[in-house]
C-alpha positions in Angstrom: -105.1 134.7 -74.0 -104.3 133.8 -70.4 -105.1 130.9 -68.2 -107.4 131.1 -65.2 -108.7 128.6 -62.6 -112.3 127.6 -63.1 -114.7 128.2 -60.2 -118.0 126.3 -59.7 -120.3 126.9 -56.8 -117.8 129.3 -55.3 -115.2 126.6 -55.1 -112.1 125.8 -57.3 -112.4 122.8 -59.5 -108.7 122.2 -58.9 -108.4 119.5 -56.2 -105.5 118.8 -53.9 -104.9 115.5 -55.8 -104.6 117.4 -59.1 -102.2 119.9 -57.5 -100.0 117.1 -56.2 -99.9 115.3 -59.5 -99.0 118.6 -61.2 -96.0 119.1 -58.9 -94.9 115.5 -59.4 -95.1 115.9 -63.2 -97.8 113.4 -63.7 -100.2 116.1 -65.1 -99.5 119.0 -67.4 -101.3 122.3 -68.0 -102.9 120.8 -71.1 -104.3 118.0 -69.1 -105.9 120.5 -66.7 -107.4 122.4 -69.6 -108.9 119.2 -71.0 -110.4 118.3 -67.6 -111.9 121.8 -67.3 -109.8 122.8 -64.3 -108.3 125.8 -66.1 -109.6 127.8 -69.0 -108.1 130.4 -71.4 -109.9 133.7 -71.9 -109.2 136.5 -74.3 -109.4 140.3 -73.6 -113.0 140.5 -74.8 -114.1 137.7 -72.4 -112.1 139.3 -69.6 -114.3 142.4 -69.8 -117.5 140.5 -69.1 -116.1 137.9 -66.6 -116.0 138.2 -62.8 -112.6 137.1 -61.7 -111.5 136.6 -58.1 -108.0 137.9 -57.5 -107.4 135.8 -54.3 -109.0 132.7 -52.8 -110.7 134.9 -50.1 -112.9 136.4 -52.8 -114.4 133.1 -54.0 -117.4 133.6 -51.8 -118.8 136.5 -53.8 -121.8 135.9 -56.1 -121.1 135.4 -59.8 -117.4 134.5 -59.5 -116.5 132.4 -62.5 -112.7 132.3 -62.5 -109.8 132.8 -60.1 -106.3 134.1 -60.8 -103.5 131.6 -60.7 -101.3 134.2 -59.2 -103.2 137.4 -58.2 -100.4 139.8 -58.8 -100.1 138.7 -62.4 -103.3 140.7 -63.1 -101.1 143.8 -63.2 -99.0 142.5 -66.0 -95.7 140.6 -65.7 -93.4 143.7 -65.9 -95.3 145.4 -63.1 -95.6 142.3 -61.0 -91.9 141.8 -61.1 -91.3 145.1 -59.4 -90.4 144.7 -55.7 -93.2 146.1 -53.4 -94.4 148.5 -56.1 -97.1 149.6 -53.8 -94.4 151.6 -52.0 -93.5 153.5 -55.2 -95.1 156.4 -57.1 -97.3 155.1 -59.9 -95.4 157.0 -62.5 -92.2 155.3 -61.5 -93.9 151.9 -61.8 -95.0 152.7 -65.4 -91.5 153.9 -66.2 -90.1 150.7 -64.8 -92.3 148.6 -67.0 -91.0 150.4 -70.1 -87.4 150.2 -69.0 -87.6 146.4 -68.3 -88.4 146.0 -72.0 -85.3 148.1 -72.9 -83.0 146.0 -70.7 -81.0 143.2 -72.1 -79.9 140.0 -70.4 -80.3 136.4 -71.6 -83.2 136.5 -74.2 -83.1 132.7 -74.9 -81.5 129.7 -73.2 -80.1 128.4 -76.6 -77.9 131.5 -77.1 -75.1 129.8 -78.9 -77.4 128.0 -81.4 -80.0 130.6 -81.8 -79.1 133.2 -84.4 -81.5 135.9 -85.2 -79.6 138.8 -86.6 -78.2 141.6 -84.5 -78.9 141.4 -80.8 -77.3 142.1 -77.4 -76.9 139.9 -74.4 -75.6 140.5 -70.9 -72.5 138.4 -70.2 -73.3 137.3 -66.6 -77.0 138.0 -65.7 -78.0 137.3 -62.2 -81.1 136.5 -60.2 -82.2 139.2 -57.8 -81.9 138.5 -54.1 -85.5 139.6 -53.6 -88.0 138.3 -56.0 -91.8 138.6 -56.7 -93.8 135.4 -56.6 -95.2 136.3 -60.1 -91.9 135.3 -61.6 -92.2 131.8 -60.2 -95.0 131.0 -62.7 -92.5 131.3 -65.6 -90.6 128.1 -66.4 -86.8 128.5 -65.9 -87.2 132.2 -65.0 -84.0 132.1 -63.0 -82.1 131.7 -66.3 -83.6 134.7 -68.1 -82.9 137.7 -65.9 -81.7 141.0 -67.4 -79.5 142.6 -64.8 -76.9 142.2 -62.0 -76.8 143.0 -58.3 -74.4 145.7 -57.4 -73.4 147.1 -54.0 -74.9 150.6 -54.1 -74.2 153.6 -51.9 -76.5 156.6 -51.9 -74.2 159.6 -51.6 -72.5 162.3 -53.7 -69.0 161.7 -55.0 -67.0 164.9 -55.7 -70.0 166.3 -57.5 -69.9 163.8 -60.4 -73.3 162.2 -59.7 -75.5 165.2 -59.9 -79.2 164.9 -60.8 -79.6 161.3 -62.2 -75.9 160.7 -62.6 -74.1 157.5 -61.4 -70.5 157.0 -60.4 -69.3 153.5 -61.0 -66.2 151.7 -59.8 -63.6 151.0 -62.6 -62.3 148.0 -60.8 -65.8 146.5 -60.7 -66.2 147.0 -64.5 -62.8 145.4 -65.1 -64.0 142.4 -63.2 -66.9 142.0 -65.7 -69.8 144.0 -64.1 -72.5 144.8 -66.7 -70.3 143.6 -69.6 -72.4 142.9 -72.7 -72.0 140.9 -75.9 -73.1 142.1 -79.3 -74.0 139.4 -81.8 -74.3 139.8 -85.5 -75.1 137.3 -88.2 -73.7 137.2 -91.8 -75.4 135.9 -94.9 -74.2 134.1 -98.0 -73.5 135.9 -101.2 -75.8 134.6 -103.9 -74.2 133.7 -107.3 -75.0 136.0 -110.2 -73.9 139.2 -111.7 -74.5 141.3 -108.7 -71.7 142.9 -106.8 -70.3 141.0 -103.8 -70.1 144.1 -101.5 -73.0 144.1 -99.0 -74.4 140.7 -99.9 -74.9 138.4 -97.1 -75.6 134.0 -96.0 -79.3 133.1 -95.6 -80.3 131.2 -92.5 -80.4 127.3 -92.8 -78.0 127.4 -95.8 -76.2 124.1 -96.5 -72.4 124.3 -96.4 -70.5 122.0 -98.7 -66.9 121.1 -98.7 -64.5 123.7 -100.2 -67.3 126.2 -100.4 -66.7 129.8 -99.3 -69.7 131.4 -97.6 -68.2 134.6 -96.1 -65.8 136.6 -98.2 -64.9 139.0 -95.4 -65.9 140.2 -92.0 -65.0 143.1 -89.7 -62.7 141.9 -87.0 -63.6 143.7 -83.8 -64.3 143.1 -80.2 -67.9 142.2 -79.6 -67.7 143.0 -75.8 -68.8 146.4 -74.5 -68.0 147.4 -71.0 -70.0 150.3 -69.4 -68.6 153.7 -70.3 -69.6 157.3 -69.5 -73.0 158.0 -71.0 -74.5 154.5 -70.7 -77.9 154.3 -69.1 -79.0 152.0 -66.2 -82.2 151.5 -64.2 -83.5 149.7 -61.2 -86.6 147.7 -61.0 -88.2 150.5 -59.0 -87.9 152.9 -62.0 -84.9 154.8 -60.7 -82.8 155.4 -63.8 -79.5 157.1 -64.2 -76.6 157.7 -66.6 -72.9 157.1 -65.8 -71.3 160.4 -65.2 -67.9 159.2 -64.0 -65.9 155.9 -63.7 -63.3 156.2 -61.0 -60.7 153.7 -59.7 -61.1 152.3 -56.2 -58.2 154.4 -55.0 -60.5 157.5 -55.3 -63.7 156.0 -53.9 -65.0 155.8 -50.3 -65.0 152.4 -48.6 -66.7 150.7 -45.7 -65.0 149.9 -42.3 -64.3 146.4 -43.5 -62.7 147.5 -46.7 -65.6 147.0 -49.2 -65.9 149.5 -52.0 -69.4 150.1 -53.4 -69.8 149.4 -57.1 -72.3 152.2 -57.8 -72.9 155.6 -56.2 -76.3 157.3 -56.5 -77.2 160.9 -55.8 -79.6 161.1 -52.8 -81.4 164.1 -54.3 -82.8 161.9 -57.1 -85.2 160.3 -54.6 -86.9 163.6 -53.5 -89.3 163.9 -56.5 -89.4 160.3 -57.6 -90.5 158.8 -54.2 -89.2 155.3 -55.0 -89.4 154.0 -51.4 -89.5 150.5 -52.9 -85.8 150.8 -53.8 -84.9 151.3 -50.2 -87.1 148.4 -49.1 -85.5 146.2 -51.8 -82.0 147.2 -50.6 -82.8 146.4 -46.9 -84.3 143.0 -47.8 -81.5 142.2 -50.2 -79.0 142.7 -47.4 -81.1 140.5 -45.2 -81.4 137.9 -48.0 -77.6 137.9 -48.3 -77.3 137.3 -44.5 -80.0 134.5 -44.4 -78.8 132.7 -47.6 -82.1 132.5 -49.4 -84.4 134.7 -51.6 -87.1 136.8 -50.0 -90.6 137.2 -51.4 -91.3 140.9 -52.1 -94.7 140.5 -53.9 -96.6 143.8 -53.8 -99.6 143.9 -51.4 -99.3 140.2 -50.6 -95.9 140.1 -48.8 -96.8 143.1 -46.6 -93.3 144.6 -46.7 -92.8 148.3 -46.1 -89.9 150.4 -45.0 -90.4 150.2 -41.2 -91.0 146.5 -41.3 -87.9 145.9 -43.4 -85.8 148.0 -41.1 -87.1 146.0 -38.1 -86.4 142.7 -39.8 -82.9 143.7 -40.5 -82.2 145.0 -37.0 -83.5 141.8 -35.6 -80.5 140.0 -37.1 -78.1 142.7 -35.9 -77.8 144.4 -39.2 -78.5 148.0 -40.4 -79.3 149.7 -43.7 -76.4 152.1 -43.3 -72.7 151.5 -43.4 -69.9 153.7 -41.9 -67.9 155.0 -44.9 -64.4 156.4 -45.0 -62.7 158.5 -47.6 -59.7 157.2 -49.6 -57.4 159.0 -47.1 -59.0 157.2 -44.2 -61.1 160.1 -42.9 -64.6 159.3 -41.5 -67.3 160.2 -44.0 -70.5 159.3 -42.1 -73.2 156.7 -42.0 -74.4 156.1 -45.6 -77.2 153.9 -46.9 -75.4 151.0 -48.6 -77.1 147.9 -49.8 -77.2 145.4 -52.8 -79.5 146.8 -55.5 -80.5 145.0 -58.7 -79.6 147.2 -61.8 -80.5 146.7 -65.4 -78.3 147.9 -68.3 -80.5 149.5 -70.9 -80.0 149.6 -74.7 -79.3 153.3 -74.6 -75.5 153.2 -74.8 -73.0 155.9 -75.7 -70.9 153.9 -78.2 -73.5 153.6 -81.0 -74.7 157.1 -80.5 -71.4 158.9 -80.8 -71.0 160.2 -84.4 -68.5 162.6 -85.9 -67.3 163.7 -89.4 -64.2 165.5 -90.4 -65.3 167.1 -93.7 -68.5 168.3 -95.3 -70.8 171.3 -95.3 -70.8 173.5 -92.2 -73.8 175.2 -90.8 -73.5 178.2 -88.5 -76.3 177.0 -86.4 -74.4 173.9 -85.3 -70.9 175.3 -85.2 
């Protein structure tokens, strides 16, 4: 079920007065539904209904509904991709899947919401460039699943081959992409069963002098990025950390900034994620202007030439002059803030080893 604006006689039933009261909080969405201004349709009705994606299409015959936000028709994961019309369609499909694998702040009541084992990002951030589709979600700025990192597209001593990433150790030590792992314990029920492995049911009343947990594993619940962890951008450009190097071994810009992430330029040849470059240019412009920039696909009209012209109009460029750790001139490198997501594919829970047992010659 999803809401749509009702259309009668090729005009919206939503008036300017209703829109004003909705912004002022005098009306709610339920009130609009009761007044017949919006309606909810299911997938079966969607197949037999003519829906206008924009207001310009209301003049067509037989139009019954209009989208509240036209880009949402592609689905929320796809609509949140910056200028996905500049990307290869396969990358957009991959980005939708990887957004579901990323972890950030799943709920606003994190410290009172216990639901078993789950992972949260310690300091999620809002992207500098954002699609208008995310504005239809209440408090969406609190539920992002990633962080913005200064990214340079260049090889680093051969470590970031193929889809590999090189990450700054100093940035990780400052808390970049640090995640928290939460786990709930349950009460041991009285009886003749063994206490080992028994756990406290949710909503259990705790009385004075009552012991609920007999023992827990004391361990650090924080996980910093390590070699083997997987990351992805909103444009579907994914990669695995191949090396984590200190700042003393990484290139730096003329003003002393050291990129947080280094990507291989060869990873763009077959994926054709031009939207990532547009996102980087506009993110740099957003940082200069001090406000977010709308990058809604099709509607915003952004592309690579226009983004480059907008950046140059403010005296900025997409490239930065980088120097090696010894101070030698490296060259002009594309360097811009890129929004990255940390995925659930981490090396720590996947590393397993045993020191005894049967041996097989096929795995020796």
